[in-house]
C-alpha positions as CSV (number, residue, x, y, z in Angstrom):
1,X,0.0,0.0,0.0
2,X,1.4,3.4,-1.0
3,X,1.8,6.1,1.6
4,X,2.4,9.8,0.9
5,X,5.9,11.0,1.7
6,X,6.1,13.4,4.6
7,X,8.1,16.6,4.0
8,X,11.3,16.8,5.9
9,X,11.8,19.3,8.8
10,X,14.7,21.0,7.0
11,X,12.5,21.7,4.0
12,X,9.7,23.1,6.1
13,X,12.1,25.4,7.9
14,X,13.5,26.7,4.6
15,X,10.0,27.4,3.3
16,X,9.0,29.3,6.4
17,X,12.2,31.4,6.4
18,X,11.8,32.2,2.7
19,X,8.2,33.3,3.3
20,X,9.2,35.5,6.2
21,X,12.0,37.2,4.2
22,X,9.7,37.7,1.2
23,X,7.0,39.2,3.4
24,X,9.4,41.5,5.2
25,X,10.9,42.6,1.9
26,X,7.6,43.4,0.4
27,X,6.4,45.2,3.6
28,X,9.5,47.4,3.6
29,X,9.3,48.1,-0.1
30,X,5.6,48.9,0.3
31,X,6.2,51.3,3.3
32,X,8.9,53.1,1.4
33,X,6.8,53.5,-1.7
34,X,3.4,54.3,-0.3
35,X,4.0,57.4,1.9
36,X,4.9,60.4,-0.2
37,X,3.8,63.6,1.6
38,X,1.5,65.5,4.1
39,X,-0.9,68.3,3.4
40,X,-2.6,70.7,5.9
41,X,-5.6,72.8,5.0
42,X,-7.7,75.3,6.9
43,X,-11.4,75.4,6.2
44,X,-13.4,77.4,5.3
45,X,-10.3,79.8,4.9
46,X,-7.2,81.1,6.5
47,X,-8.9,84.3,7.7
48,X,-12.2,84.1,9.6
49,X,-14.1,86.2,12.1
50,X,-14.6,85.3,15.7
51,X,-17.3,82.6,16.3
52,X,-16.7,80.7,13.0
53,X,-16.2,77.0,13.1
54,X,-12.7,76.2,11.6
55,X,-11.6,72.7,10.4
56,X,-7.9,71.9,10.4
57,X,-7.4,68.9,7.9
58,X,-4.2,66.9,7.8
59,X,-4.0,64.5,4.8
60,X,-1.3,62.0,4.1
61,X,-0.5,61.2,0.4
62,X,-0.6,57.4,0.1
63,X,-0.4,55.7,-3.3
64,X,-1.8,52.3,-2.3
65,X,-4.2,51.0,0.4
66,X,-3.0,48.6,3.0
67,X,-2.6,47.9,6.6
68,X,-0.7,51.0,7.7
69,X,0.1,52.3,11.1
70,X,-0.4,56.1,11.0
71,X,-0.2,58.8,13.7
72,X,-0.9,62.5,13.2
73,X,0.2,65.5,15.3
74,X,-1.0,69.1,14.9
75,X,1.1,72.0,16.1
76,X,0.2,75.6,16.7
77,X,3.1,78.0,16.8
78,X,5.4,75.0,17.3
79,X,3.4,73.8,20.3
80,X,1.6,70.5,20.1
81,X,-2.2,71.0,20.4
82,X,-3.6,67.6,19.2
83,X,-2.4,64.0,18.5
84,X,-4.4,61.1,17.1
85,X,-3.8,57.7,15.4
86,X,-5.8,57.0,12.2
87,X,-6.3,53.6,10.7
88,X,-5.1,53.0,7.1
89,X,-3.6,56.5,6.8
90,X,-7.0,58.3,6.7
91,X,-7.4,62.1,7.0
92,X,-7.1,63.8,10.4
93,X,-9.8,66.4,11.1
94,X,-9.2,68.9,14.0
95,X,-12.1,71.2,14.7
96,X,-12.0,74.7,16.2
97,X,-15.6,75.3,17.3
98,X,-16.5,79.0,17.6
99,X,-12.9,80.1,16.8
100,X,-11.6,83.0,18.9
101,X,-8.8,85.4,18.5
102,X,-6.7,83.2,20.8
103,X,-6.8,80.5,18.0
104,X,-4.9,82.8,15.7
105,X,-1.5,81.3,14.8
106,X,0.6,79.1,12.5
107,X,-0.6,75.5,12.2
108,X,1.5,72.5,11.0
109,X,0.8,68.8,10.7
110,X,3.3,65.9,11.2
111,X,2.4,62.3,10.1
112,X,4.2,59.1,11.0
113,X,3.3,56.1,8.8
114,X,5.1,52.9,9.3
115,X,7.9,54.7,11.1
116,X,8.3,57.1,8.3
117,X,7.7,60.7,9.4
118,X,6.9,63.7,7.2
119,X,5.7,67.3,8.0
120,X,3.4,69.6,6.1
121,X,3.9,73.3,5.3
122,X,2.7,75.8,7.9
123,X,-0.6,77.6,7.4
124,X,-1.5,80.7,9.3
125,X,-5.0,81.1,10.7
126,X,-6.2,84.7,11.5
127,X,-9.4,85.2,13.6
128,X,-10.6,88.7,14.0
129,X,-13.0,90.3,16.5
130,X,-13.2,90.1,20.3
131,X,-16.2,89.8,22.6
132,X,-17.1,93.0,24.5
133,X,-16.4,92.5,28.2
134,X,-19.1,92.9,30.9
135,X,-18.4,94.8,34.2
136,X,-20.4,94.2,37.3
137,X,-20.1,95.2,41.0
138,X,-21.4,93.7,44.2
139,X,-22.9,97.1,45.5
140,X,-23.5,100.5,44.0
141,X,-23.6,102.5,47.2
142,X,-21.2,102.1,50.1
143,X,-19.5,104.2,52.8
144,X,-16.0,105.8,52.6
145,X,-13.4,103.3,53.7
146,X,-15.4,100.3,52.5
147,X,-14.2,98.1,49.5
148,X,-16.3,97.2,46.5
149,X,-15.9,93.9,44.6
150,X,-15.7,94.3,40.8
151,X,-15.9,91.7,38.0
152,X,-14.8,91.9,34.4
153,X,-15.8,89.0,32.1
154,X,-15.5,87.9,28.4
155,X,-16.9,84.3,28.7
156,X,-16.4,83.4,25.0
157,X,-12.7,84.2,24.9
158,X,-9.7,82.0,25.7
159,X,-6.0,82.2,26.0
160,X,-3.8,84.6,28.0
161,X,-5.8,87.8,28.8
162,X,-4.8,91.0,30.6
163,X,-7.8,92.9,32.2
164,X,-7.8,96.6,32.9
165,X,-10.1,98.5,35.4
166,X,-10.8,102.2,35.1
167,X,-12.2,104.8,37.5
168,X,-13.5,108.0,35.8
169,X,-11.6,107.0,32.6
170,X,-8.3,106.7,34.5
171,X,-6.7,103.3,34.8
172,X,-6.9,102.0,38.3
173,X,-5.9,98.4,38.3
174,X,-4.7,95.6,35.9
175,X,-4.3,91.9,36.2
176,X,-3.1,89.1,33.8
177,X,-4.8,85.7,33.8
178,X,-5.2,82.6,31.8
179,X,-9.0,82.8,32.0
180,X,-11.8,84.8,30.5
181,X,-12.7,86.7,33.6
182,X,-11.1,88.4,36.7
183,X,-12.3,89.6,40.1
184,X,-10.8,92.3,42.3
185,X,-11.6,94.6,45.3
186,X,-11.3,98.4,45.0
187,X,-11.2,101.1,47.6
188,X,-12.6,104.5,46.5
189,X,-12.8,107.9,48.1
190,X,-16.0,109.7,48.8
191,X,-18.1,110.7,45.8
192,X,-19.7,109.3,42.7
193,X,-17.4,107.3,40.4
194,X,-17.9,105.7,36.9
195,X,-16.2,102.3,36.5
196,X,-15.5,100.2,33.3
197,X,-13.0,97.6,32.0
198,X,-11.5,96.2,28.9
199,X,-8.9,93.5,28.1
200,X,-6.2,92.4,25.6
201,X,-5.6,88.9,24.3
202,X,-1.8,88.2,24.2
203,X,-0.7,86.8,20.8
204,X,3.1,86.9,21.0
205,X,4.7,89.1,20.0
206,X,1.6,91.2,19.8
207,X,-1.7,91.6,21.6
208,X,-5.2,92.3,20.4
209,X,-7.4,94.9,22.4
210,X,-11.0,94.5,23.0
211,X,-13.8,97.2,23.1
212,X,-14.6,98.9,26.4
213,X,-17.2,97.3,28.7
214,X,-20.3,98.8,30.0
215,X,-20.1,101.7,32.6
216,X,-21.2,101.2,36.2
217,X,-21.7,104.2,38.5
218,X,-21.0,103.7,42.3
219,X,-21.6,106.2,45.1
220,X,-19.2,106.4,48.1
221,X,-20.6,108.1,51.2
222,X,-18.0,110.2,52.9
223,X,-17.3,110.4,56.7
224,X,-18.2,113.9,58.2
225,X,-14.9,114.2,60.1
226,X,-11.7,116.0,59.1
227,X,-8.2,116.4,60.7
228,X,-7.2,119.9,61.9
229,X,-3.6,121.1,62.6
230,X,-2.8,124.3,64.6
231,X,0.6,126.1,65.3
232,X,1.4,128.6,68.2
233,X,2.5,131.3,68.2
234,X,0.2,132.4,65.4
235,X,1.4,134.3,62.5
236,X,4.4,134.0,60.2
237,X,7.0,135.5,62.6
238,X,8.4,132.7,64.7
239,X,12.0,133.4,65.9
240,X,14.4,130.9,67.2
241,X,14.1,130.6,71.0
242,X,10.4,131.0,71.0
243,X,8.2,128.2,72.4
244,X,6.6,126.3,69.5
245,X,3.3,124.4,70.1
246,X,1.7,122.2,67.4
247,X,-1.5,120.2,67.8
248,X,-3.4,117.7,65.6
249,X,-7.2,117.2,66.3
250,X,-10.5,115.9,64.6
251,X,-13.4,118.1,63.5
252,X,-16.9,116.6,62.8
253,X,-19.4,114.1,64.0
254,X,-17.6,111.7,66.3
255,X,-20.6,109.6,67.3
256,X,-19.4,106.6,65.3
257,X,-15.7,107.2,65.8
258,X,-14.7,103.8,67.0
259,X,-11.3,102.9,65.6
260,X,-10.4,106.6,65.1
261,X,-6.7,107.5,65.5
262,X,-4.6,110.7,64.7
263,X,-0.9,111.1,63.9
264,X,1.3,114.3,64.0
265,X,4.5,114.1,62.0
266,X,7.2,116.1,60.1
267,X,8.5,114.4,57.2
268,X,9.3,110.8,58.2
269,X,9.6,111.7,61.9
270,X,6.5,110.8,63.9
271,X,6.1,113.6,66.6
272,X,3.0,112.5,68.4
273,X,-0.1,110.3,68.2
274,X,-3.5,110.0,70.0
275,X,-7.1,108.8,69.8
276,X,-8.6,112.1,68.8
277,X,-5.8,114.6,69.5
278,X,-2.0,114.8,69.4
279,X,0.3,117.7,70.6
280,X,4.0,118.6,70.2
281,X,6.0,121.4,72.0
282,X,9.6,122.4,71.6
283,X,12.0,125.5,71.6
284,X,11.9,126.7,68.1
285,X,15.0,126.3,66.0
286,X,15.7,127.1,62.4
287,X,15.9,123.5,61.5
288,X,12.3,123.0,62.7
289,X,11.1,124.9,59.7
290,X,9.1,122.7,57.3
291,X,5.8,121.0,56.7
292,X,3.9,119.4,59.6
293,X,1.2,116.8,58.9
294,X,-1.9,115.7,60.8
295,X,-3.3,112.4,59.7
296,X,-6.7,110.9,60.6
297,X,-7.3,107.1,60.3
298,X,-10.5,105.3,60.9
299,X,-10.8,101.7,59.5
300,X,-9.8,102.0,55.8
301,X,-10.3,105.7,55.7
302,X,-7.2,108.0,55.9
303,X,-7.5,111.8,55.8
304,X,-4.6,114.3,56.1
305,X,-4.1,118.0,56.9
306,X,-0.7,119.9,56.6
307,X,0.8,123.2,57.8
308,X,4.0,124.9,56.6
309,X,6.0,126.4,59.5
310,X,8.8,129.0,59.0
311,X,11.2,129.8,61.8
312,X,13.5,132.8,61.6
313,X,17.1,132.4,62.8
314,X,18.1,134.2,66.0
315,X,21.6,134.2,64.5
316,X,23.1,132.3,61.6
317,X,25.3,129.4,61.7
318,X,28.9,130.4,62.5
319,X,31.5,130.2,59.8
320,X,35.1,129.3,60.7
321,X,37.8,130.7,58.4
322,X,41.6,130.6,58.4
323,X,44.2,133.0,57.2
324,X,46.3,132.5,55.2
325,X,44.3,129.9,53.3
326,X,47.5,127.9,52.8
327,X,49.9,127.7,55.7
328,X,53.3,126.2,55.9
329,X,55.2,125.0,58.9
330,X,56.5,127.7,61.2
331,X,53.9,130.2,59.9
332,X,51.2,131.8,62.1
333,X,47.5,130.8,61.7
334,X,44.6,133.2,62.4
335,X,41.2,131.4,62.9
336,X,38.0,133.5,62.9
337,X,34.5,132.3,63.9
338,X,31.6,134.6,63.1
339,X,27.8,134.5,62.6
340,X,27.1,137.0,59.9
341,X,23.3,137.3,60.5
342,X,21.2,137.8,63.7
343,X,17.8,139.0,64.7
344,X,18.3,142.6,65.9
345,X,14.9,142.6,67.5
346,X,16.0,140.0,70.0
347,X,19.8,140.2,70.4
348,X,22.9,142.3,69.5
349,X,26.1,141.1,68.0
350,X,27.9,141.1,71.3
351,X,25.3,138.7,72.7
352,X,26.7,135.9,70.6
353,X,29.7,134.1,72.2
354,X,32.1,131.8,70.4
355,X,34.3,128.8,71.1
356,X,36.9,127.0,68.9
357,X,37.6,123.3,68.9
358,X,40.4,121.2,67.5
359,X,39.7,117.5,67.1
360,X,36.7,118.0,69.5
361,X,39.1,119.6,72.1
362,X,38.4,123.1,73.2
363,X,41.2,125.5,72.4
364,X,39.4,128.5,74.1
365,X,38.1,127.5,77.6
366,X,36.0,130.7,77.8
367,X,33.9,132.5,75.3
368,X,35.7,135.1,73.2
369,X,35.0,137.4,70.3
370,X,35.7,134.7,67.7
371,X,39.3,135.4,66.6
372,X,42.0,133.0,67.6
373,X,45.7,133.1,66.6
374,X,47.9,129.9,66.5
375,X,51.4,131.3,67.3
376,X,53.4,129.0,65.0
377,X,52.1,126.3,62.7
378,X,53.9,123.0,63.3
379,X,53.1,119.5,62.4
380,X,50.9,119.0,65.4
381,X,48.8,122.0,64.5
382,X,47.3,120.1,61.7
383,X,43.8,118.7,62.5
384,X,40.0,119.3,62.2
385,X,38.9,122.7,63.5
386,X,35.4,123.8,64.3
387,X,33.6,126.6,66.3
388,X,30.4,127.1,68.2
389,X,28.2,130.2,68.7
390,X,25.9,130.6,71.7
391,X,23.1,133.1,72.4
392,X,19.9,132.7,74.6
393,X,20.6,129.1,75.2
394,X,20.8,128.3,71.5
395,X,24.0,126.8,70.3
396,X,25.1,126.4,66.7
397,X,28.1,124.7,65.3
398,X,30.1,125.6,62.2
399,X,31.2,123.2,59.5
400,X,34.4,121.4,60.1
401,X,37.6,123.0,58.7
402,X,40.5,120.6,58.1
403,X,43.9,122.3,58.5
404,X,47.0,120.8,57.2
405,X,50.2,122.7,57.7
406,X,52.2,122.3,54.5
407,X,55.7,121.1,54.5
408,X,58.3,123.2,52.7
409,X,59.9,121.5,49.8
410,X,63.2,119.9,50.4
411,X,66.3,120.1,48.2
412,X,65.4,118.3,44.9
413,X,67.5,115.6,43.3
414,X,68.0,115.4,39.6
415,X,68.5,112.0,38.2
416,X,68.5,110.4,34.8
417,X,65.7,107.8,34.5
418,X,66.9,106.5,31.1
419,X,70.4,105.6,29.8
420,X,72.3,108.8,28.8
421,X,73.9,108.5,25.4
422,X,75.6,111.4,23.7
423,X,73.5,112.7,20.8
424,X,70.4,110.8,21.8
425,X,67.4,112.1,23.8
426,X,66.9,110.9,27.4
427,X,64.8,111.8,30.4
428,X,65.7,113.3,33.7
429,X,63.5,113.4,36.9
430,X,63.3,116.1,39.5
431,X,62.1,114.9,42.9
432,X,62.1,116.2,46.5
433,X,61.7,113.8,49.3
434,X,59.7,116.2,51.4
435,X,57.3,118.9,50.5
436,X,53.5,119.4,50.3
437,X,51.9,119.3,46.9
438,X,51.6,121.0,44.5
439,X,55.3,121.5,43.8
440,X,56.6,123.4,40.8
441,X,59.8,122.0,39.3
442,X,62.0,123.9,36.8
443,X,64.9,122.5,34.7
444,X,67.7,124.9,34.0
445,X,70.8,124.6,31.8
446,X,73.4,126.8,33.3
447,X,71.2,129.9,33.9
448,X,68.7,129.4,31.2
449,X,65.2,127.9,31.8
450,X,64.7,124.7,29.8
451,X,61.2,123.7,31.0
452,X,59.0,123.6,34.0
453,X,56.1,121.5,35.3
454,X,53.9,121.2,38.4
455,X,53.3,118.0,40.3
456,X,49.7,117.9,41.6
457,X,49.3,114.2,42.7
458,X,51.3,111.9,44.9
459,X,53.6,109.5,43.2
460,X,53.8,111.7,40.1
461,X,57.2,112.9,38.9
462,X,58.5,115.9,37.1
463,X,60.1,114.4,34.0
464,X,62.0,116.4,31.3
465,X,63.5,115.3,28.0
466,X,66.9,116.6,27.1
467,X,69.7,115.8,24.7
468,X,73.5,116.4,25.2
469,X,76.1,116.7,22.5
470,X,79.2,116.1,24.8
471,X,79.7,113.8,27.7
472,X,80.4,116.8,30.0
473,X,77.2,118.6,29.2
474,X,75.4,116.9,32.0
475,X,77.2,119.1,34.5
476,X,75.2,122.1,33.1
477,X,71.8,120.9,34.2
478,X,70.2,121.7,37.6
479,X,66.7,121.4,39.0
480,X,64.7,124.0,41.0
481,X,61.7,123.1,43.3
482,X,59.1,125.5,44.9
483,X,55.8,125.0,46.7
484,X,55.7,128.3,48.6
485,X,55.6,131.5,46.6
486,X,56.8,133.4,49.7
487,X,60.2,131.8,49.9
488,X,63.0,131.3,47.4
489,X,63.4,128.2,45.2
490,X,65.5,125.3,46.3
491,X,68.2,124.3,43.8
492,X,69.5,120.7,43.3
493,X,73.1,119.7,42.6
494,X,74.4,119.3,39.1
495,X,73.2,116.3,37.1
496,X,75.7,113.5,37.9
497,X,75.2,110.4,35.9
498,X,77.0,107.9,33.7
499,X,77.2,109.1,30.1
500,X,77.7,106.6,27.3
501,X,79.7,107.9,24.4
502,X,79.0,106.1,21.1
503,X,81.8,104.0,19.8
504,X,83.9,105.3,16.9
505,X,87.2,104.7,15.0
506,X,87.3,101.0,15.4
507,X,90.5,99.3,14.4
508,X,92.0,95.8,14.3
509,X,95.8,95.3,14.6
510,X,97.9,92.2,14.6
511,X,100.8,91.5,16.9
512,X,103.4,90.6,15.7
513,X,103.4,92.6,12.5
514,X,101.7,91.2,9.5
515,X,105.1,90.6,7.9
516,X,106.3,88.6,10.9
517,X,103.4,86.2,11.4
518,X,105.1,82.8,11.1
519,X,104.0,79.3,11.8
520,X,104.2,78.0,15.4
521,X,104.2,81.4,17.0
522,X,101.4,83.2,18.9
523,X,99.3,85.8,17.2
524,X,97.2,88.5,18.9
525,X,94.3,90.3,17.2
526,X,93.9,93.6,19.1
527,X,90.5,95.5,18.6
528,X,90.5,99.1,19.8
529,X,87.7,101.7,19.7
530,X,86.9,105.1,21.0
531,X,83.9,105.4,23.3
532,X,82.4,104.5,26.7
533,X,82.9,101.1,28.3
534,X,81.8,98.5,28.9
535,X,82.4,97.3,25.4
536,X,81.7,93.9,24.0
537,X,84.3,92.8,21.4
538,X,83.7,90.2,18.8
539,X,86.3,88.8,16.4
540,X,85.3,87.3,13.1
541,X,87.0,85.6,10.2
542,X,85.5,86.3,6.9
543,X,83.4,83.5,5.7
544,X,82.3,82.5,9.3
545,X,79.0,83.7,10.6
546,X,79.8,82.9,14.2
547,X,82.4,85.0,16.0
548,X,85.8,83.5,16.8
549,X,85.8,85.0,20.3
550,X,83.6,87.3,22.3
551,X,84.6,89.2,25.5
552,X,83.3,92.2,27.4
553,X,85.8,94.7,28.7
554,X,85.8,97.9,30.7
555,X,88.7,99.1,28.6
556,X,88.6,100.6,25.1
557,X,90.6,97.7,23.6
558,X,90.8,93.9,23.9
559,X,92.8,91.2,22.3
560,X,92.2,87.6,21.0
561,X,95.1,85.2,21.2
562,X,95.7,82.5,18.7
563,X,98.3,80.0,19.9
564,X,100.6,78.0,17.6
565,X,99.6,79.8,14.4
566,X,99.4,77.6,11.3
567,X,98.8,78.1,7.6
568,X,95.1,77.4,8.2
569,X,94.9,80.7,10.2
570,X,95.7,82.7,7.0
571,X,92.7,84.8,6.0
572,X,90.8,88.1,6.5
573,X,89.8,89.1,10.0
574,X,87.7,91.9,11.4
575,X,86.3,92.8,14.8
576,X,83.0,94.3,16.0
577,X,82.6,96.5,19.1
578,X,79.2,97.0,20.9
579,X,78.2,99.2,23.8
580,X,74.9,100.6,24.9
581,X,75.0,103.3,22.3
582,X,75.8,101.6,19.0
583,X,77.7,98.9,17.2
584,X,80.8,99.5,15.0
585,X,82.9,97.3,12.8
586,X,86.6,97.6,11.9
587,X,88.2,97.4,8.5
588,X,89.2,93.9,7.5
589,X,92.8,92.8,7.9
590,X,94.3,90.1,5.8
591,X,96.8,87.8,7.6
592,X,99.3,85.6,5.6
593,X,101.0,83.1,7.9
594,X,104.5,82.6,6.7
595,X,106.6,79.4,6.9
596,X,108.6,78.8,10.0
597,X,112.4,79.6,9.9
598,X,113.4,76.1,10.7
599,X,111.4,74.8,7.7
600,X,113.2,77.4,5.5
601,X,116.6,76.3,6.8
602,X,115.7,72.7,6.3
603,X,114.7,73.4,2.7
604,X,118.0,75.3,2.1
605,X,120.0,72.6,3.7
606,X,118.3,70.0,1.5
607,X,119.0,72.0,-1.6
608,X,122.6,72.5,-0.7
609,X,122.9,68.8,0.0
610,X,121.4,67.9,-3.4
611,X,123.8,70.3,-5.1
612,X,126.8,68.9,-3.2
613,X,125.8,65.3,-4.2
614,X,125.5,66.4,-7.9
615,X,128.9,68.1,-7.8
616,X,130.5,65.1,-6.2
617,X,128.9,62.8,-8.8
618,X,130.2,65.0,-11.6
619,X,133.7,64.9,-10.1
620,X,133.6,61.2,-9.7
621,X,132.4,60.7,-13.2
622,X,135.1,62.9,-14.6
623,X,137.8,61.1,-12.7
624,X,136.3,57.7,-13.9
625,X,136.5,58.7,-17.5
626,X,140.1,60.0,-17.2
627,X,141.2,56.8,-15.6
628,X,139.7,54.8,-18.4
629,X,141.6,56.7,-21.0
630,X,144.9,56.1,-19.2
631,X,144.4,52.4,-18.8
632,X,143.4,51.8,-22.4
633,X,146.9,52.6,-23.6
634,X,148.3,49.5,-21.9
635,X,145.9,47.0,-23.2
636,X,147.3,43.6,-24.3
637,X,145.8,40.6,-26.2
638,X,146.5,36.9,-25.6
639,X,145.1,33.7,-27.2
640,X,142.0,32.5,-25.6
641,X,143.0,28.9,-26.3
642,X,146.7,28.6,-26.4
643,X,148.1,25.5,-28.2
644,X,151.4,23.8,-28.0
645,X,152.2,24.6,-31.7
646,X,151.3,28.4,-31.5
647,X,154.4,30.4,-32.4
648,X,153.1,33.8,-33.2
649,X,153.2,36.5,-30.6
650,X,151.9,40.0,-31.2
651,X,152.7,43.0,-29.0
652,X,150.8,46.2,-29.0
653,X,152.5,49.4,-27.8
654,X,151.8,53.1,-28.1
655,X,154.1,53.3,-31.0
656,X,152.7,50.4,-33.0
657,X,148.9,50.8,-32.1
658,X,146.7,51.2,-35.1
659,X,143.6,53.3,-34.5
660,X,140.5,52.8,-36.6
661,X,137.6,55.0,-36.4
662,X,134.6,53.3,-38.0
663,X,131.2,54.8,-38.5
664,X,129.0,55.6,-35.4
665,X,127.2,52.6,-34.1
666,X,124.7,52.1,-31.3
667,X,127.1,51.9,-28.4
668,X,127.7,55.1,-26.4
669,X,131.2,55.3,-25.1
670,X,131.3,51.7,-24.3
671,X,134.4,49.5,-24.1
672,X,134.0,46.1,-25.8
673,X,136.5,43.3,-26.0
674,X,136.2,40.4,-28.5
675,X,138.4,37.4,-28.5
676,X,138.6,35.6,-31.8
677,X,139.4,32.0,-31.8
678,X,139.2,29.2,-34.4
679,X,135.7,28.4,-35.7
680,X,134.1,25.1,-34.8
681,X,134.1,22.4,-37.4
682,X,130.4,22.9,-38.0
683,X,130.9,26.4,-39.4
684,X,130.4,27.5,-43.1
685,X,133.1,27.1,-45.7
686,X,134.7,30.6,-45.6
687,X,135.0,30.6,-41.9
688,X,136.6,27.3,-42.0
689,X,139.1,28.3,-44.7
690,X,140.1,31.4,-42.9
691,X,140.6,29.4,-39.7
692,X,142.9,27.0,-41.4
693,X,145.0,29.6,-43.2
694,X,145.4,32.3,-40.5
695,X,146.9,31.9,-37.1
696,X,144.8,32.5,-34.0
697,X,144.8,36.2,-32.9
698,X,143.2,37.7,-29.8
699,X,141.9,41.3,-30.2
700,X,140.9,43.8,-27.6
701,X,138.4,46.4,-28.9
702,X,137.6,49.7,-27.1
703,X,134.4,51.4,-28.4
704,X,133.6,55.0,-27.4
705,X,130.0,56.2,-26.8
706,X,128.1,56.0,-30.0
707,X,124.5,55.4,-31.0
708,X,123.6,51.8,-30.1
709,X,122.8,49.4,-32.9
710,X,119.4,48.0,-32.1
711,X,120.6,44.6,-33.3
712,X,123.2,44.4,-30.7
713,X,122.5,43.5,-27.1
714,X,125.1,44.8,-24.6
715,X,126.0,42.8,-21.7
716,X,125.5,45.6,-19.3
717,X,123.5,48.8,-19.1
718,X,125.7,51.8,-18.4
719,X,128.1,54.2,-20.0
720,X,130.6,51.5,-21.1
721,X,130.3,48.0,-22.5
722,X,133.3,45.6,-22.9
723,X,133.3,42.9,-25.5
724,X,136.1,40.2,-25.9
725,X,136.6,38.9,-29.5
726,X,139.0,36.2,-30.4
727,X,139.8,35.8,-34.1
728,X,142.1,33.1,-35.6
729,X,143.6,34.6,-38.7
730,X,147.0,34.1,-40.1
731,X,147.3,37.6,-41.3
732,X,146.2,39.2,-38.0
733,X,143.9,41.8,-39.6
734,X,140.5,41.5,-40.9
735,X,138.3,44.5,-39.9
736,X,135.6,44.1,-42.6
737,X,133.8,41.5,-40.6
738,X,132.7,43.9,-37.8
739,X,130.5,46.9,-37.8
740,X,131.9,48.7,-34.7
741,X,132.7,52.2,-33.8
742,X,136.2,53.5,-33.0
743,X,138.1,50.2,-32.5
744,X,141.6,49.7,-31.4
745,X,143.3,46.4,-32.1
746,X,146.4,44.8,-30.5
747,X,148.1,41.6,-31.2
748,X,148.6,39.8,-28.0
749,X,151.2,37.2,-27.6
750,X,149.9,34.1,-25.9
751,X,153.3,33.6,-24.5
752,X,153.1,36.9,-22.5
753,X,150.8,36.3,-19.6
754,X,151.6,39.6,-17.9
755,X,150.0,41.6,-20.7
756,X,146.8,39.5,-20.5
757,X,146.7,40.0,-16.8
758,X,147.0,43.8,-17.1
759,X,144.1,43.9,-19.6
760,X,142.0,41.8,-17.3
761,X,142.7,44.2,-14.4
762,X,141.7,47.2,-16.5
763,X,138.5,45.6,-17.4
764,X,137.8,44.5,-13.9
765,X,138.3,48.1,-12.6
766,X,135.9,49.6,-15.0
767,X,133.3,46.9,-15.0
768,X,133.8,45.0,-11.8
769,X,130.1,44.1,-11.6
770,X,129.9,42.6,-15.2
771,X,131.3,39.4,-16.5
772,X,133.6,39.6,-19.6
773,X,132.2,37.5,-22.3
774,X,135.1,35.5,-23.8
775,X,134.7,32.9,-26.6
């Protein structure tokens, strides 16, 4: 029986995963493609009058229907006012029923669909027209001192509102609330009053005013009592010293006077108080002049009455004066205390007595006429002075007079406050350690006034700019100081300061002299200038940026030592000098370091030695050549291979020597000796014949220096070459077989060994280091 095959678990899992991925991909693609924009509209229009129903519609642009998660938010002036979720991205409708001015503003909608958020453009709604407010009171007639409750309402308005209350068209009160009505309590004075109100709706940054409300008339019944103030003595003439009585009372119906209270005051000073009356009594003084007030208070009712009181001075305030107005130490002071005015009806000038005080200490124990003389002003005379005038038990004090005895100026000092350089401006200061300000300082050059200034404040200085042309010109300047015109000026000493003279005439010298600078010795570079020390000297070698040596000296010159001078120290040198005034540079000096004397002597000695060696060599050569010529005259020849049957003996003497001078050959003054002997049997025919027909002869050949034949190879390099040739010839002469130079031949007798021995000795003396080739 056949059974259907069950799908494997792996296959099911793969199908589910593929379905989920396809669904998610489609959902994401759908959400990204569906939501394209948001639109906000105001209906019926953007501008309406108050009381109109306004619809705010927020619509999302969706290209295909589907299961969409949408959320709308409406903002007014960037403040959220409504949020709502709509299925399937439908339109959001936000209604403003009976729109008011407070609804005016900019509206915007924001939509969030499937986590994609878009916002609409802003649309402004303008609502015009405000409701007229209504004013009401809790009672229309009330007594003075009572309060009335007042309401101002605009029930159809909303938002932030400021209400204003008016009494008889004058603003009386205002209050800001977030409601459409306000309540307050007002206190009015007696009489009939007309009340009304209005309001303003706050629309930042502006506000919209409403029309005025209805008028409400209220009547305030006044109290039939009034305050009364009285002053004694009566009349306008009240003089100091008189008794002054002032009273405050109430006039009127006092039947219902519970809670009544009166106050008597002058300015802010409360003089007296009582239930129905207040009194104040004092001795009249000028300072009592002014406005007195009587106040009545009952419940919330306050009534006032005032009286202006003028009191005539019995005598005026004393005035303390000093002469002279400026006093110096050790000068007299006259103090005068006087009252300039007095009431002649009551007193005379002599009735006023005076006293003088210093730092609240009485200088005059008894009263006097007001003039006091300080015998001599010293430092302890300085202080605070005042005086008092007395008459009819009235005392008056003068204003305080500070007295400071001035200190005469001391001898001034003149000092330079900047570096003094000849030819450049600098500043000098004139100052006195003691002396009261102001002080006038005058700068003089000899007897001429240069400039003057006055020092008014402490820690200030009298400073004068000057310029000198010579270092000794500072001695011409003095300073004068004065702070008292009644005495002579005080003169300072001469200006004594360090003067810096600019450097000039720089020069660089070399020790030893330039012509005597030799290797191995010391060399000094001396830099000298004219000017004021301290001077900083710097030595340079041309081509080097950095100085060779730097030093500061209080002298006008300095030196730089170079030990063990060598050829590398040759070059161009210059120096630079610096002081506080300027910098100067010398002319360059070229130094050529000469060779040391011992080197020169060594070179001369070497030259002389070479010359001596050459001369010696020439002498030896000459002697060698002369000896050769003398020895050549005694040359002898002997057979190289003597035989038993040889019978021919040849002797060569000076008288029988035959000299042959052949053409020049390639040997230069060489001596050659050949020894001819019989030819071997293997030789050619002619040589063999000659050997058979001629006897054996030995020749000695002396060849002088001639051009060398390239074909010949000497046995030794040098000035002479010796050859030995042995020829076997019966005739004893055959010179045509040899191409030699000047050749001398001698027949040597083989039987004379002494001749052969002499020839060998000559050859050995001339060419002891070369073997003699003998065949």
